[in-house]
VEXROVEX-16617 format. One record per residue (C-alpha): residue in one letter; x, y, z negated; residue number from 1. Coordinates in nm, 4 decimals, decimal comma. Layout:
<nodes>
{type:A	xx:X	yy:Y	zz:Z	seq:NUM}
...
</nodes>
This chain:
<nodes>
{type:X	xx:9,4260	yy:0,1696	zz:-3,9148	seq:1}
{type:X	xx:9,2424	yy:-0,0151	zz:-4,1783	seq:2}
{type:X	xx:9,3491	yy:-0,3949	zz:-4,2820	seq:3}
{type:X	xx:9,0598	yy:-0,5407	zz:-4,1014	seq:4}
{type:X	xx:9,1048	yy:-0,3291	zz:-3,7832	seq:5}
{type:X	xx:9,2969	yy:-0,5119	zz:-3,5029	seq:6}
{type:X	xx:9,5692	yy:-0,3433	zz:-3,3135	seq:7}
{type:X	xx:9,4503	yy:-0,2121	zz:-2,9799	seq:8}
{type:X	xx:9,6160	yy:-0,3333	zz:-2,6522	seq:9}
{type:X	xx:9,5409	yy:-0,1740	zz:-2,3198	seq:10}
{type:X	xx:9,5359	yy:-0,4524	zz:-2,0442	seq:11}
{type:X	xx:9,6413	yy:-0,3281	zz:-1,7038	seq:12}
{type:X	xx:9,8488	yy:-0,6165	zz:-1,5545	seq:13}
{type:X	xx:9,7559	yy:-0,5640	zz:-1,1911	seq:14}
{type:X	xx:9,8094	yy:-0,7523	zz:-0,9562	seq:15}
{type:X	xx:9,8165	yy:-1,0336	zz:-1,2381	seq:16}
{type:X	xx:9,5313	yy:-1,1015	zz:-1,4752	seq:17}
{type:X	xx:9,5032	yy:-1,1965	zz:-1,8334	seq:18}
{type:X	xx:9,3504	yy:-1,5307	zz:-1,7120	seq:19}
{type:X	xx:9,6630	yy:-1,5942	zz:-1,4927	seq:20}
{type:X	xx:9,9340	yy:-1,5023	zz:-1,7508	seq:21}
{type:X	xx:9,7530	yy:-1,6505	zz:-2,0711	seq:22}
{type:X	xx:9,6774	yy:-2,0107	zz:-2,1114	seq:23}
{type:X	xx:9,3256	yy:-2,0689	zz:-2,2584	seq:24}
{type:X	xx:9,4754	yy:-2,1182	zz:-2,6022	seq:25}
{type:X	xx:9,6980	yy:-1,8117	zz:-2,5815	seq:26}
{type:X	xx:9,4100	yy:-1,5973	zz:-2,4668	seq:27}
{type:X	xx:9,2092	yy:-1,7014	zz:-2,7593	seq:28}
{type:X	xx:9,4878	yy:-1,5942	zz:-2,9916	seq:29}
{type:X	xx:9,5279	yy:-1,2638	zz:-2,7987	seq:30}
{type:X	xx:9,1489	yy:-1,1652	zz:-2,8456	seq:31}
{type:X	xx:9,1578	yy:-1,2960	zz:-3,2170	seq:32}
{type:X	xx:9,4516	yy:-1,0817	zz:-3,3086	seq:33}
{type:X	xx:9,3981	yy:-0,7764	zz:-3,0809	seq:34}
{type:X	xx:9,1316	yy:-0,5356	zz:-2,9546	seq:35}
{type:X	xx:9,1797	yy:-0,5597	zz:-2,5915	seq:36}
{type:X	xx:9,0575	yy:-0,2710	zz:-2,3553	seq:37}
{type:X	xx:9,0629	yy:-0,3459	zz:-1,9924	seq:38}
{type:X	xx:9,1806	yy:-0,0450	zz:-1,7774	seq:39}
{type:X	xx:9,2191	yy:0,0472	zz:-1,4174	seq:40}
{type:X	xx:9,6043	yy:0,0968	zz:-1,3800	seq:41}
{type:X	xx:9,5656	yy:0,4042	zz:-1,1735	seq:42}
{type:X	xx:9,3463	yy:0,5789	zz:-1,4402	seq:43}
{type:X	xx:9,4855	yy:0,5086	zz:-1,7808	seq:44}
{type:X	xx:9,4293	yy:0,8826	zz:-1,8510	seq:45}
{type:X	xx:9,0515	yy:0,8377	zz:-1,8146	seq:46}
{type:X	xx:9,0450	yy:0,6040	zz:-2,1182	seq:47}
{type:X	xx:9,0014	yy:0,8980	zz:-2,3416	seq:48}
{type:X	xx:9,1735	yy:0,9877	zz:-2,6626	seq:49}
{type:X	xx:9,0023	yy:0,7550	zz:-2,8892	seq:50}
{type:X	xx:9,1454	yy:0,4480	zz:-2,6985	seq:51}
{type:X	xx:9,4738	yy:0,6352	zz:-2,5947	seq:52}
{type:X	xx:9,5381	yy:0,7405	zz:-2,9484	seq:53}
{type:X	xx:9,4982	yy:0,3935	zz:-3,1028	seq:54}
{type:X	xx:9,6718	yy:0,1932	zz:-2,8257	seq:55}
{type:X	xx:9,9746	yy:-0,0026	zz:-2,9777	seq:56}
{type:X	xx:10,0631	yy:-0,1994	zz:-2,6731	seq:57}
{type:X	xx:10,0279	yy:-0,1900	zz:-2,2875	seq:58}
{type:X	xx:10,0230	yy:-0,5139	zz:-2,1144	seq:59}
{type:X	xx:10,1262	yy:-0,4254	zz:-1,7629	seq:60}
{type:X	xx:10,3136	yy:-0,1246	zz:-1,6288	seq:61}
{type:X	xx:10,0725	yy:0,1242	zz:-1,4965	seq:62}
{type:X	xx:10,1843	yy:0,4634	zz:-1,3987	seq:63}
{type:X	xx:10,1980	yy:0,7100	zz:-1,6909	seq:64}
{type:X	xx:10,2270	yy:1,0591	zz:-1,6808	seq:65}
{type:X	xx:10,4112	yy:1,2867	zz:-1,9600	seq:66}
{type:X	xx:10,0695	yy:1,4218	zz:-2,0413	seq:67}
{type:X	xx:9,8996	yy:1,0889	zz:-2,0896	seq:68}
{type:X	xx:10,2043	yy:0,9535	zz:-2,2918	seq:69}
{type:X	xx:10,1646	yy:1,2579	zz:-2,5174	seq:70}
{type:X	xx:9,8196	yy:1,1502	zz:-2,6044	seq:71}
{type:X	xx:9,9323	yy:0,7781	zz:-2,6827	seq:72}
{type:X	xx:10,0527	yy:0,8560	zz:-3,0423	seq:73}
{type:X	xx:10,0438	yy:0,4924	zz:-3,1446	seq:74}
{type:X	xx:10,2164	yy:0,3351	zz:-2,8628	seq:75}
{type:X	xx:10,4936	yy:0,0911	zz:-2,9462	seq:76}
{type:X	xx:10,5563	yy:-0,1108	zz:-2,6286	seq:77}
{type:X	xx:10,4958	yy:-0,1221	zz:-2,2763	seq:78}
{type:X	xx:10,5137	yy:-0,5016	zz:-2,1680	seq:79}
{type:X	xx:10,5667	yy:-0,5343	zz:-1,8166	seq:80}
{type:X	xx:10,4255	yy:-0,8621	zz:-1,6591	seq:81}
{type:X	xx:10,5022	yy:-0,7752	zz:-1,3074	seq:82}
{type:X	xx:10,8652	yy:-0,8756	zz:-1,3468	seq:83}
{type:X	xx:11,0432	yy:-0,5838	zz:-1,1833	seq:84}
{type:X	xx:11,0803	yy:-0,2530	zz:-1,3969	seq:85}
{type:X	xx:10,9131	yy:0,0116	zz:-1,1963	seq:86}
{type:X	xx:11,0121	yy:0,3839	zz:-1,1681	seq:87}
{type:X	xx:10,6540	yy:0,5084	zz:-1,2558	seq:88}
{type:X	xx:10,6779	yy:0,6544	zz:-1,5946	seq:89}
{type:X	xx:10,8996	yy:0,9085	zz:-1,7863	seq:90}
{type:X	xx:11,1464	yy:0,6582	zz:-1,9441	seq:91}
{type:X	xx:11,3494	yy:0,9311	zz:-2,1116	seq:92}
{type:X	xx:11,0490	yy:1,0356	zz:-2,3210	seq:93}
{type:X	xx:10,9669	yy:0,6790	zz:-2,4015	seq:94}
{type:X	xx:11,3288	yy:0,6153	zz:-2,5285	seq:95}
{type:X	xx:11,3203	yy:0,9459	zz:-2,7273	seq:96}
{type:X	xx:10,9956	yy:0,8255	zz:-2,9130	seq:97}
{type:X	xx:11,1391	yy:0,4801	zz:-2,9537	seq:98}
{type:X	xx:10,8860	yy:0,3154	zz:-2,7528	seq:99}
{type:X	xx:10,9958	yy:-0,0036	zz:-2,6055	seq:100}
{type:X	xx:10,9602	yy:-0,1152	zz:-2,2335	seq:101}
{type:X	xx:11,0130	yy:-0,4967	zz:-2,1735	seq:102}
{type:X	xx:10,9703	yy:-0,7268	zz:-1,8977	seq:103}
{type:X	xx:10,8865	yy:-1,0919	zz:-1,8654	seq:104}
{type:X	xx:11,0767	yy:-1,1355	zz:-1,5484	seq:105}
{type:X	xx:11,3005	yy:-1,3896	zz:-1,6812	seq:106}
{type:X	xx:11,0324	yy:-1,6406	zz:-1,6409	seq:107}
{type:X	xx:11,1052	yy:-1,6642	zz:-1,2837	seq:108}
{type:X	xx:11,4721	yy:-1,7146	zz:-1,3140	seq:109}
{type:X	xx:11,4616	yy:-2,1125	zz:-1,3112	seq:110}
{type:X	xx:11,2097	yy:-2,1694	zz:-1,0475	seq:111}
{type:X	xx:11,3614	yy:-1,9268	zz:-0,8189	seq:112}
{type:X	xx:11,7071	yy:-2,0724	zz:-0,8719	seq:113}
{type:X	xx:11,5677	yy:-2,4046	zz:-0,7938	seq:114}
{type:X	xx:11,4198	yy:-2,3249	zz:-0,4741	seq:115}
{type:X	xx:11,7387	yy:-2,1269	zz:-0,3817	seq:116}
{type:X	xx:11,9125	yy:-2,4602	zz:-0,4354	seq:117}
{type:X	xx:11,6486	yy:-2,6208	zz:-0,1913	seq:118}
{type:X	xx:11,7164	yy:-2,3750	zz:0,0721	seq:119}
{type:X	xx:12,0992	yy:-2,4263	zz:0,0528	seq:120}
{type:X	xx:12,0546	yy:-2,7989	zz:0,0760	seq:121}
{type:X	xx:11,8143	yy:-2,7560	zz:0,3713	seq:122}
{type:X	xx:12,0406	yy:-2,5215	zz:0,5500	seq:123}
{type:X	xx:12,3580	yy:-2,7445	zz:0,4848	seq:124}
{type:X	xx:12,2001	yy:-3,0599	zz:0,5919	seq:125}
{type:X	xx:11,9381	yy:-2,9314	zz:0,8541	seq:126}
{type:X	xx:11,6421	yy:-3,0776	zz:0,6689	seq:127}
{type:X	xx:11,3614	yy:-2,8601	zz:0,8124	seq:128}
{type:X	xx:11,4934	yy:-2,8651	zz:1,1655	seq:129}
{type:X	xx:11,5465	yy:-3,2497	zz:1,1453	seq:130}
{type:X	xx:11,1825	yy:-3,2779	zz:1,0251	seq:131}
{type:X	xx:11,0331	yy:-3,0722	zz:1,2948	seq:132}
{type:X	xx:11,2389	yy:-3,2590	zz:1,5580	seq:133}
{type:X	xx:11,1104	yy:-3,5865	zz:1,4067	seq:134}
{type:X	xx:10,7497	yy:-3,4600	zz:1,4337	seq:135}
{type:X	xx:10,8042	yy:-3,3744	zz:1,8025	seq:136}
{type:X	xx:10,9828	yy:-3,6976	zz:1,8870	seq:137}
{type:X	xx:11,3094	yy:-3,5265	zz:1,9532	seq:138}
{type:X	xx:11,5035	yy:-3,6385	zz:1,6526	seq:139}
{type:X	xx:11,8763	yy:-3,7286	zz:1,6590	seq:140}
{type:X	xx:11,9651	yy:-4,0423	zz:1,4752	seq:141}
{type:X	xx:12,2585	yy:-4,0890	zz:1,2271	seq:142}
{type:X	xx:12,5710	yy:-3,8962	zz:1,3099	seq:143}
{type:X	xx:12,4371	yy:-3,7246	zz:1,6057	seq:144}
{type:X	xx:12,1883	yy:-3,5359	zz:1,3920	seq:145}
{type:X	xx:12,4704	yy:-3,4221	zz:1,1585	seq:146}
{type:X	xx:12,6863	yy:-3,2229	zz:1,3998	seq:147}
{type:X	xx:12,6584	yy:-2,8962	zz:1,1865	seq:148}
{type:X	xx:12,5964	yy:-3,0620	zz:0,8426	seq:149}
{type:X	xx:12,8049	yy:-2,9920	zz:0,5475	seq:150}
{type:X	xx:12,8219	yy:-3,0563	zz:0,1730	seq:151}
{type:X	xx:12,7591	yy:-2,8198	zz:-0,1070	seq:152}
{type:X	xx:12,9779	yy:-3,0320	zz:-0,3299	seq:153}
{type:X	xx:13,3137	yy:-2,8812	zz:-0,3330	seq:154}
{type:X	xx:13,2109	yy:-2,5918	zz:-0,1336	seq:155}
{type:X	xx:13,2814	yy:-2,2040	zz:-0,2178	seq:156}
{type:X	xx:12,9731	yy:-2,0266	zz:-0,3169	seq:157}
{type:X	xx:12,9218	yy:-1,6613	zz:-0,3656	seq:158}
{type:X	xx:12,6465	yy:-1,4821	zz:-0,5809	seq:159}
{type:X	xx:12,5449	yy:-1,1246	zz:-0,5478	seq:160}
{type:X	xx:12,3954	yy:-1,0123	zz:-0,8776	seq:161}
{type:X	xx:12,4277	yy:-1,1967	zz:-1,2219	seq:162}
{type:X	xx:12,1187	yy:-1,1162	zz:-1,4301	seq:163}
{type:X	xx:11,8777	yy:-1,3856	zz:-1,5480	seq:164}
{type:X	xx:11,8332	yy:-1,5414	zz:-1,2051	seq:165}
{type:X	xx:12,2092	yy:-1,5322	zz:-1,1260	seq:166}
{type:X	xx:12,2825	yy:-1,7130	zz:-1,4393	seq:167}
{type:X	xx:12,0012	yy:-1,9684	zz:-1,3742	seq:168}
{type:X	xx:12,1481	yy:-2,0217	zz:-1,0375	seq:169}
{type:X	xx:12,4765	yy:-2,0993	zz:-1,1632	seq:170}
{type:X	xx:12,3359	yy:-2,3501	zz:-1,4014	seq:171}
{type:X	xx:12,1462	yy:-2,5436	zz:-1,1138	seq:172}
{type:X	xx:12,4645	yy:-2,5334	zz:-0,9149	seq:173}
{type:X	xx:12,6921	yy:-2,6719	zz:-1,1814	seq:174}
{type:X	xx:12,6842	yy:-3,0358	zz:-1,0603	seq:175}
{type:X	xx:12,8298	yy:-2,9509	zz:-0,7223	seq:176}
{type:X	xx:13,1903	yy:-2,8890	zz:-0,8318	seq:177}
{type:X	xx:13,1717	yy:-2,5740	zz:-0,6197	seq:178}
{type:X	xx:13,4074	yy:-2,2542	zz:-0,6749	seq:179}
{type:X	xx:13,1654	yy:-1,9925	zz:-0,7669	seq:180}
{type:X	xx:13,2505	yy:-1,6250	zz:-0,7153	seq:181}
{type:X	xx:13,0186	yy:-1,3439	zz:-0,8463	seq:182}
{type:X	xx:12,9916	yy:-0,9732	zz:-0,7486	seq:183}
{type:X	xx:12,8012	yy:-0,7622	zz:-1,0073	seq:184}
{type:X	xx:12,9368	yy:-0,4023	zz:-1,0950	seq:185}
{type:X	xx:12,6906	yy:-0,4009	zz:-1,3804	seq:186}
{type:X	xx:12,8458	yy:-0,7009	zz:-1,5682	seq:187}
{type:X	xx:13,1828	yy:-0,7202	zz:-1,7638	seq:188}
{type:X	xx:13,4339	yy:-0,9643	zz:-1,6497	seq:189}
{type:X	xx:13,4079	yy:-1,1451	zz:-1,9602	seq:190}
{type:X	xx:13,0501	yy:-1,2425	zz:-1,9211	seq:191}
{type:X	xx:13,1178	yy:-1,3859	zz:-1,5710	seq:192}
{type:X	xx:13,4082	yy:-1,5969	zz:-1,7206	seq:193}
{type:X	xx:13,1921	yy:-1,7173	zz:-2,0074	seq:194}
{type:X	xx:12,9654	yy:-1,8465	zz:-1,7215	seq:195}
{type:X	xx:13,2470	yy:-2,0398	zz:-1,5446	seq:196}
{type:X	xx:13,2304	yy:-1,8013	zz:-1,2456	seq:197}
{type:X	xx:13,5180	yy:-1,5915	zz:-1,0904	seq:198}
{type:X	xx:13,4554	yy:-1,1976	zz:-1,0926	seq:199}
{type:X	xx:13,5032	yy:-1,0984	zz:-0,7256	seq:200}
{type:X	xx:13,4548	yy:-0,8050	zz:-0,4828	seq:201}
{type:X	xx:13,1737	yy:-0,7877	zz:-0,2582	seq:202}
{type:X	xx:13,4205	yy:-0,8411	zz:0,0331	seq:203}
{type:X	xx:13,5599	yy:-1,1670	zz:-0,1214	seq:204}
{type:X	xx:13,2078	yy:-1,2994	zz:-0,2161	seq:205}
{type:X	xx:13,1147	yy:-1,2573	zz:0,1565	seq:206}
{type:X	xx:13,4373	yy:-1,3635	zz:0,3488	seq:207}
{type:X	xx:13,5231	yy:-1,6408	zz:0,1154	seq:208}
{type:X	xx:13,1949	yy:-1,8352	zz:0,0683	seq:209}
{type:X	xx:13,0234	yy:-2,1187	zz:0,2542	seq:210}
{type:X	xx:12,6877	yy:-2,0129	zz:0,0838	seq:211}
{type:X	xx:12,6027	yy:-1,6470	zz:-0,0300	seq:212}
{type:X	xx:12,3015	yy:-1,6158	zz:-0,2680	seq:213}
{type:X	xx:12,1619	yy:-1,2651	zz:-0,3032	seq:214}
{type:X	xx:11,9817	yy:-1,2209	zz:-0,6434	seq:215}
{type:X	xx:12,0516	yy:-0,8473	zz:-0,7044	seq:216}
{type:X	xx:11,7696	yy:-0,6011	zz:-0,7977	seq:217}
{type:X	xx:11,7073	yy:-0,3009	zz:-0,5821	seq:218}
{type:X	xx:11,8690	yy:0,0089	zz:-0,7316	seq:219}
{type:X	xx:11,9078	yy:0,3840	zz:-0,6260	seq:220}
{type:X	xx:12,2559	yy:0,2894	zz:-0,5239	seq:221}
{type:X	xx:12,2289	yy:-0,0429	zz:-0,3403	seq:222}
{type:X	xx:11,9288	yy:-0,0009	zz:-0,0972	seq:223}
{type:X	xx:12,0046	yy:-0,1726	zz:0,2336	seq:224}
{type:X	xx:12,3843	yy:-0,2104	zz:0,1137	seq:225}
{type:X	xx:12,4207	yy:-0,5552	zz:0,3084	seq:226}
{type:X	xx:12,4229	yy:-0,4685	zz:0,6812	seq:227}
{type:X	xx:12,5613	yy:-0,5718	zz:0,9992	seq:228}
{type:X	xx:12,9374	yy:-0,5289	zz:0,8786	seq:229}
{type:X	xx:12,8664	yy:-0,7573	zz:0,5826	seq:230}
{type:X	xx:12,7081	yy:-1,0337	zz:0,7923	seq:231}
{type:X	xx:12,9733	yy:-0,9994	zz:1,0482	seq:232}
{type:X	xx:13,2355	yy:-1,0558	zz:0,7762	seq:233}
{type:X	xx:13,0896	yy:-1,3908	zz:0,6659	seq:234}
{type:X	xx:13,2469	yy:-1,7066	zz:0,7871	seq:235}
{type:X	xx:13,0926	yy:-1,8560	zz:1,1084	seq:236}
{type:X	xx:12,8135	yy:-2,0868	zz:1,0053	seq:237}
{type:X	xx:12,7863	yy:-1,9814	zz:0,6465	seq:238}
{type:X	xx:12,4420	yy:-1,9699	zz:0,4864	seq:239}
{type:X	xx:12,2868	yy:-1,6386	zz:0,3546	seq:240}
{type:X	xx:12,0129	yy:-1,6974	zz:0,1045	seq:241}
{type:X	xx:11,7813	yy:-1,4029	zz:-0,0072	seq:242}
{type:X	xx:11,5984	yy:-1,4509	zz:-0,3324	seq:243}
{type:X	xx:11,5461	yy:-1,1135	zz:-0,4948	seq:244}
{type:X	xx:11,4165	yy:-0,8331	zz:-0,2827	seq:245}
{type:X	xx:11,4466	yy:-0,7423	zz:0,0849	seq:246}
{type:X	xx:11,5197	yy:-0,3743	zz:0,0327	seq:247}
{type:X	xx:11,8926	yy:-0,4829	zz:-0,0565	seq:248}
{type:X	xx:11,9423	yy:-0,5823	zz:0,3138	seq:249}
{type:X	xx:11,9315	yy:-0,4315	zz:0,6486	seq:250}
{type:X	xx:11,6656	yy:-0,6961	zz:0,7449	seq:251}
{type:X	xx:11,6977	yy:-0,6326	zz:1,1251	seq:252}
{type:X	xx:12,0939	yy:-0,6687	zz:1,0958	seq:253}
{type:X	xx:12,0177	yy:-1,0008	zz:0,9054	seq:254}
{type:X	xx:11,7959	yy:-1,1299	zz:1,1962	seq:255}
{type:X	xx:12,0615	yy:-1,0253	zz:1,4506	seq:256}
{type:X	xx:12,3275	yy:-1,2260	zz:1,2783	seq:257}
{type:X	xx:12,1218	yy:-1,5313	zz:1,2707	seq:258}
{type:X	xx:12,0192	yy:-1,4819	zz:1,6246	seq:259}
{type:X	xx:12,3769	yy:-1,4727	zz:1,7432	seq:260}
{type:X	xx:12,4478	yy:-1,7964	zz:1,5755	seq:261}
{type:X	xx:12,6986	yy:-1,6456	zz:1,3452	seq:262}
{type:X	xx:12,5148	yy:-1,7484	zz:1,0326	seq:263}
{type:X	xx:12,2153	yy:-1,9370	zz:0,8973	seq:264}
{type:X	xx:11,9650	yy:-1,7801	zz:0,6637	seq:265}
{type:X	xx:11,6778	yy:-1,8222	zz:0,4264	seq:266}
{type:X	xx:11,4632	yy:-1,5736	zz:0,2617	seq:267}
{type:X	xx:11,1792	yy:-1,5743	zz:0,0199	seq:268}
{type:X	xx:11,1204	yy:-1,1917	zz:0,0537	seq:269}
{type:X	xx:11,0566	yy:-0,9348	zz:0,3332	seq:270}
{type:X	xx:11,0542	yy:-0,5670	zz:0,4084	seq:271}
{type:X	xx:10,6633	yy:-0,5955	zz:0,4461	seq:272}
{type:X	xx:10,4562	yy:-0,8322	zz:0,2607	seq:273}
{type:X	xx:10,2399	yy:-1,0075	zz:0,3812	seq:274}
{type:X	xx:10,4423	yy:-1,0142	zz:0,6973	seq:275}
{type:X	xx:10,2780	yy:-0,9352	zz:1,0409	seq:276}
{type:X	xx:10,2005	yy:-1,2401	zz:1,2518	seq:277}
{type:X	xx:10,4127	yy:-1,0948	zz:1,5539	seq:278}
{type:X	xx:10,7216	yy:-1,0353	zz:1,3297	seq:279}
{type:X	xx:11,0209	yy:-1,1811	zz:1,5112	seq:280}
{type:X	xx:11,1702	yy:-1,3436	zz:1,2081	seq:281}
{type:X	xx:10,8707	yy:-1,6032	zz:1,2320	seq:282}
{type:X	xx:11,0182	yy:-1,7563	zz:1,5394	seq:283}
{type:X	xx:11,3898	yy:-1,7133	zz:1,4517	seq:284}
{type:X	xx:11,5950	yy:-2,0279	zz:1,4862	seq:285}
{type:X	xx:11,8219	yy:-2,0985	zz:1,2004	seq:286}
{type:X	xx:11,6197	yy:-1,9056	zz:0,9485	seq:287}
{type:X	xx:11,4225	yy:-2,0795	zz:0,6753	seq:288}
{type:X	xx:11,1020	yy:-1,8715	zz:0,5724	seq:289}
{type:X	xx:10,9178	yy:-1,8708	zz:0,2311	seq:290}
{type:X	xx:10,6249	yy:-1,6429	zz:0,1523	seq:291}
{type:X	xx:10,7449	yy:-1,4873	zz:-0,1691	seq:292}
{type:X	xx:10,6538	yy:-1,8009	zz:-0,3535	seq:293}
{type:X	xx:10,9822	yy:-1,9079	zz:-0,5136	seq:294}
{type:X	xx:10,8702	yy:-1,8156	zz:-0,8778	seq:295}
{type:X	xx:10,5027	yy:-1,8216	zz:-0,8365	seq:296}
{type:X	xx:10,4278	yy:-2,1213	zz:-1,0579	seq:297}
{type:X	xx:10,1426	yy:-2,1562	zz:-1,3053	seq:298}
{type:X	xx:10,3971	yy:-2,2693	zz:-1,5595	seq:299}
{type:X	xx:10,5856	yy:-1,9401	zz:-1,5101	seq:300}
{type:X	xx:10,2813	yy:-1,7193	zz:-1,5357	seq:301}
{type:X	xx:10,1614	yy:-1,8617	zz:-1,8689	seq:302}
{type:X	xx:10,5199	yy:-1,8486	zz:-2,0093	seq:303}
{type:X	xx:10,4626	yy:-1,4761	zz:-1,9608	seq:304}
{type:X	xx:10,1677	yy:-1,4759	zz:-2,1964	seq:305}
{type:X	xx:10,3502	yy:-1,6741	zz:-2,4575	seq:306}
{type:X	xx:10,6410	yy:-1,4149	zz:-2,4460	seq:307}
{type:X	xx:10,4022	yy:-1,1217	zz:-2,4726	seq:308}
{type:X	xx:10,2339	yy:-1,2704	zz:-2,7840	seq:309}
{type:X	xx:10,5587	yy:-1,3565	zz:-2,9596	seq:310}
{type:X	xx:10,6995	yy:-1,0035	zz:-2,9008	seq:311}
{type:X	xx:10,3745	yy:-0,8423	zz:-3,0124	seq:312}
{type:X	xx:10,3781	yy:-1,0315	zz:-3,3159	seq:313}
{type:X	xx:10,7451	yy:-0,9359	zz:-3,4139	seq:314}
{type:X	xx:10,6522	yy:-0,5622	zz:-3,3611	seq:315}
{type:X	xx:10,3282	yy:-0,6002	zz:-3,5645	seq:316}
{type:X	xx:10,5847	yy:-0,6988	zz:-3,8467	seq:317}
{type:X	xx:10,8142	yy:-0,4076	zz:-3,7871	seq:318}
{type:X	xx:11,0571	yy:-0,5947	zz:-3,5993	seq:319}
{type:X	xx:11,1963	yy:-0,5172	zz:-3,2444	seq:320}
{type:X	xx:11,0819	yy:-0,7267	zz:-2,9409	seq:321}
{type:X	xx:11,3228	yy:-1,0265	zz:-2,8870	seq:322}
{type:X	xx:11,1664	yy:-1,2515	zz:-2,6337	seq:323}
{type:X	xx:11,1236	yy:-1,0264	zz:-2,3387	seq:324}
{type:X	xx:11,4046	yy:-0,8413	zz:-2,1747	seq:325}
{type:X	xx:11,4223	yy:-0,4693	zz:-2,2793	seq:326}
{type:X	xx:11,4780	yy:-0,1889	zz:-2,0436	seq:327}
{type:X	xx:11,8059	yy:0,0012	zz:-2,0883	seq:328}
{type:X	xx:11,8111	yy:0,3638	zz:-2,0879	seq:329}
{type:X	xx:12,1249	yy:0,3757	zz:-1,8581	seq:330}
{type:X	xx:11,9802	yy:0,1612	zz:-1,5907	seq:331}
{type:X	xx:11,6141	yy:0,1647	zz:-1,5996	seq:332}
{type:X	xx:11,5521	yy:0,4943	zz:-1,4013	seq:333}
{type:X	xx:11,7856	yy:0,3431	zz:-1,1357	seq:334}
{type:X	xx:11,5641	yy:0,0570	zz:-1,0574	seq:335}
{type:X	xx:11,3882	yy:0,0745	zz:-0,7091	seq:336}
{type:X	xx:11,1859	yy:-0,2382	zz:-0,6649	seq:337}
{type:X	xx:10,8394	yy:-0,2257	zz:-0,5154	seq:338}
{type:X	xx:10,5653	yy:-0,3774	zz:-0,7208	seq:339}
{type:X	xx:10,4219	yy:-0,7013	zz:-0,5974	seq:340}
{type:X	xx:10,0752	yy:-0,7094	zz:-0,4316	seq:341}
{type:X	xx:10,0113	yy:-1,0624	zz:-0,4299	seq:342}
{type:X	xx:10,0905	yy:-1,3182	zz:-0,7189	seq:343}
</nodes>
């Protein structure tokens, strides 16, 4: 590469776009510093050796075969802007060659944590149901409208998973003086203690909590691990709040537990998205529904672009990426999250 030749980046961020994840100013910087080649994520191999051999970066995480990767002799980093690491490329070869795989998913941690708090407050105080009743003219005034209300302050809270989202959730809950227990077998006890939470078993998180937040990623070991037994073990009237991916729960069992009146729940994610119009969860009392919108804020999307530019600049100078979160060889191949189809 000559001194005047720009580094080449393949753009394949589907379902996102460069216009979505880069502000106008950041997009100008991107095009000023890099040669951008737009590509069909399903046909990276069709770009030809001239492009593949020069490509230093991929913005997105398109499927890559071993054969295609072998042709990408200049590749330094795959910058995932979907948020979940996807099992669609030979990670062992990437790591052997020293090619980084990073994700911008941490941009969603704060907005998702905030809406999770909103779900908890609404379930605790019946805010959604009270609003609907008021619209219908069947509202209950004063204490009569608080028969099942409770406070988050001083309550017992359980969090399943303690990555970026779990830590952000702990921060937004910090003012409620709650006892917080966390189950995350991938985290050492000392990290949990540094974040002022108690390391606990899954059983303790479920059975001793007034509110249970699930923010765990889907892995090869935990698909559907929260089922009927888990929901039955929860305190009667406890709130179950699902913020990560629906595949970590048995969704039918969750609906059954809510329908029985044993627990209440809220979810931002579903086994199928968009959800069919006749899906029973749409009419389920005691269940707050959100259409996978918890993190989908313009401010989060454009922060992705800023992170990508910062890390590309570091790597251009022979330094490792620091702003995005790097995939780890011990865990990345165990991830089983489905890619999003709608931003």
